[in-house]
N, C-alpha and C positions, 0 to 999 in steps of 0.2 A: 402622851404628847411627844411628837417627833423631836429628835435631837436637832440642835441648831448651834451656830457659832455665837458665843456670848458677846454682848457689848458691855464694856466696862468704862465708866467715867473715871479717868485717871487724873483729874485736876488736882486732887489732894496730894498727889505725889510731889508736887512742886512747891509745897509749903512745909511748915513745921510739923512736928509729930503731933498727931491728934487721933482720936478714936476713929474718925472718918478715914484717915490715911491707913490705919491698921486694917480697917474693913476692906479697903482697896487692895492692900497687900494680900489679904486672904483670898479675895476673888481672883487675883492674878495667879496665885499658887494653885487654886482649884482648877482654873482654866488650863494652866500649863500641864497639869497632871491628867486632865480628862480629855480635852480636845487638842491641846498643843497649839491652839489658835485662839485669838480673840480680836475683837474690833475695839480699838481704843478711841474714846471720845472725850469731850469735856476739856479740850485744850483752850488756852487763853487766846484771845483774838490776835495777839502778836505772833502766834505760831503760823508759819507760812503754808497753810493747808487749804488755801482758797483756790478757786478755779483759775483766777488770774495768774497766780504763781505757777500752777501746773502748766498753763498754756505758755508762760514765759520760758520755763525750763524745756518744754517739748518743742520749742521753736527750732531746735537743732535739726529736726527731721525735715524741715522745709528748705534746708541748704541744698544747693545743687550737688549732684553726684561728684563733680570734680573736686569740690571742697571737702566732702565727706571722705573721699579716697585718701586724702592727706592725713586722716586720723586712723586709718586701718592699722591693725596689729600686724606683726611680722608673719604670723601664720597665713594671712591673706594677701600680704604684699611683702615679698622677701627683701625689698629695699628699705623697709621701715625699721627703726631701731627699737621700738617699743614692743614688749612681749606680753605684758600683763594688763596694762592700761590701754585704753583707746577703743577703737571701733571694731565691732564684729558684724559683718554683713549677714543677711539672711542666707541660709544654706538649704537648698531644695533637697527633697528626697528623704528627709528625716521626720521623725514624729514631732520634734520641736521645730518651729518655724518662726524666727524672730530676728530682729536686728537692733543694734543699740550701741551705747558707749558706757565703758566703765571708768569712773573717775576716782582718784585717791585723795588722801588728806591734803596734798599740796594745793588743791583748788580752794581750800579754806584757810590753810595755815602757812602756805608759802614754801619756798625751797628748803627750809630747815627740815621738812618731812621727807626729803629725797635722799636716798642712799644709792649712788650709781653702782655699787657692788652687789646689790640685791634687786632682781627684777620685781619682786613684790613691792619695792619702794621706789620704783622708777618714776620719773615725772609723767604727768598726764598730758597727752597731746590734746590741745584745744583749738577750736577755730579762732581766727583773729578777732579782736574786738570790733573791727569795722564790719565784719560779716554778720555779727549778732550784737548790736549795741546794747550794753547793760546786762547781757546774759551772764557773763562771768560773775558779776556781783550777786545776781540772783542765785547762782549755783553755790557760791561761797556761803551766803546767808542760810540757804536751805541745808547744806551739809552741816553747818554748825548747829542748827536747830535740831536736826536728827540726832546729833551727838548728845545734845541736852536731854532729849526724850529717852535715848538709850541708857544714859547714865542713871536717870531716874528709875527706869524699869529694872536695871541690874541691882540698884540699891534696894528696891522693893523685894526682889528675889532673895538678896542676901538676908534681909530682915525675915523673910518668910522661911528661910532655912535655919534661922537661929544664929546667924553670923553677924558680925559688926557690919553696919550698912555700907561701909566703905571697903569691904573685904576685896571686891573685884577691881577697885579703881586703878591700882597700879598696873594691872595687866593691860589696861586700855589707855594709859597715859600717852603723852606725845610719843609718836613712833608707832601708833596703832595703824592697822591696815584696812580700816573701814572703807567700803566701796559704795559710792552713789552711782546707781545705774539708771539710765533712761532707756526704755524699751518700746519698740513698736512691733506689734504682731499684725502683719498684713492679712488681708482676706486670703484664705488658701485657695489656690487654683490647682494644686497638685495632689489633693486629697485622694482621689481615685487611684492615682499612680502609687502613692505611698501605701495605700491600703493593701496592696498586693503583698508587701513585706510586713506591714504593721496593721493587721486588722483591728487592733485596739484603737485606731485613730477615730473610729465612729462612736458617738455617744448618743443614745436615744433619750430624748427628753419629751415625753408625751408623743405628740404627732410630729415632732421635728427631729431631724437627725443633725446633731452638731458634730464638729470635728475637734480633735485635740490640736492645740497650738503650742502648748508647753507641756512636755512629757512629764508624767508623774515622777517626783523626786523629793528628797529630803534635803534641806539646806545643810551645809557642811559645818557652819560655825556656831554662833551664839544667838543673836537676835536678828530678825529681819523686820523692818518697818516698811509697809507698802502703801503708797498713795495710789488710788485707782482713779480712772478718768470717767467714771460713771457708767462704763460698759461692763455688763455682767460677764462672768466667765471664770473667775478664780474659784477653785473648789479645794476643800481639805477633806482627807479621808478620815472618817470617824472610826473609833475602835471597833465598831460592828461591821466595818468594811464598806459602808455606804459613803458616797460623796456628798458633802454638805456645801452649799453655796456660801461664799464669803461676800456679804453685801458691799457694794461700792458706795457707802454712805458718804455724803459730802462732809468735809471737815474732819474725817476720821482717818485712822491708820489701821490696816490689818497687821497684826503682830503674830509672828510665829517663831519657833525656837529651833535651833540647829543641833547637829549630832554632838558637837563638842560640849555644849551646855548639858545635854542629856547625860553624857558620860561623866562630866565634871560633877554633876549633882547626884550621881549614883542612881540615875533613872527617876528621880523625883520629878524632873521636868521632862516632857516628852517632845521629841523631834517628830513632827507630823508630815506625812507625805501629802503633797499637794500638786495640782496641775492647773492648766489654763485651757479652757475650751472656747470655741467660737461658733458663730452662725452668721456668716455673711457681713460682719461688721469689723472694721479695724479696731484694735484695742491698743491703747498706750498706757503705760504704768511707770511708776517711779519707786523701785525698791532701794532701800538703804540697808546694807549688810554691816552690822556692827561687829568689828573684828579686833582681836587683841594685837599686841605688838608681836613682831616676828620672833623676838627673843623671849616671849612670855612662856614660862614653864607651866604646863598644865599637869597638875598632880592631884591625887585624891584630896577632897575637902575634909575638914574635921567635922563631919556630920554623921549622925548615927545611921548605920545601915549602908553606908556608901561602899560599894565594891572597890577593892584595890585594883590598880592598873599601873603599868609602867609609865612614869612621867615622860612627856614628850614636849618638844618645842612647837609652838603653834604655827610658826612660819613654815616649818618642814611639813607639818600635817596639811596646812592650807594648800601648799603647792601640789602635794601628792593627790589630794582629793579634787581640787578644782580642775586639774588637767584631765579629769575623766569626763567632764562635760563637753558636749559637741563643739562649742565655740572655742575651747582650749585644747582639745585632744591633739596629740602629736607633739606637744611642747614639754613632755615630761622630763626629758634629758637636759633641758636648758637652765636648770638651777640645781646646784649642788647642795645637799643638806648641810646646814651650818655647823652643827656639832651635836654630840650626844648630850641629852639632859644630864644635869648634875644628879648623881645617885642619891636616893633618899637615905636618911640615916636609918639603921636597923631598929 
């Protein structure tokens, strides 16, 4: 039987301790070690994973270009104050071809989440209410819901590692850096030109030749929750090197793990390479990156077999790694590392 991305009903994670919840914990730990990806299902009807909510969130792509330009990051418009949050336009000539907006915790929790001294905690530029009536409320509700799912998953992971289920909670408390991103992958018109420098842009699927829209990469942080729009194209690389399709099932979330969580758990959880491919259809998706506080110290966990490493501050790591992606590259010098982590006791 060929390998595939597992689907896990996670409904039991939102209730009391039961044998069923224990079984879900075990399945998540197995998926995190084997594929580094799974499709989460079984959410309550109140979870905003329906097509209508996705359409509401993605209305931002229907704004005129003149209004979208006001949301651009400084990398793309030198007159803008925002560095980390805001809009990134599609950039031609690269293996990745996408546009979208990155939004921070202030969209759900207000200005208390903003720290003007740190670009990672800057305010999110948003379109005016009159341009998209009701949109901000949908964004806030969705962001909060994804935080709820992420907390439940991190507690399942803590239990699976033999830790107290709230072990990770403090690192993600108020002041966390989680990002809600809305993405549009347009139909590529530059594939032949890009292929001259990036022959890996082409993907053969039977009789069809697809193109890469999102370059292969591993997420930098902890958890990513992805709502898809029904258009196929997300793939995860299996341990055997083959690419597995991640199905865009209605009412589900594709879940994958990042580099920091792999390191934090001593390799028990795998950060998996993934990519987006296309074939003549636009794709829109909604990833939520669950990220810790800027001042969260990441140090080896008290679990058997975990390799030792030098503790580091998550905010410093996030800035260093994020600014290697095409939509951020060139911003590396615009944030000063905050401080050295507190040394561990001998």
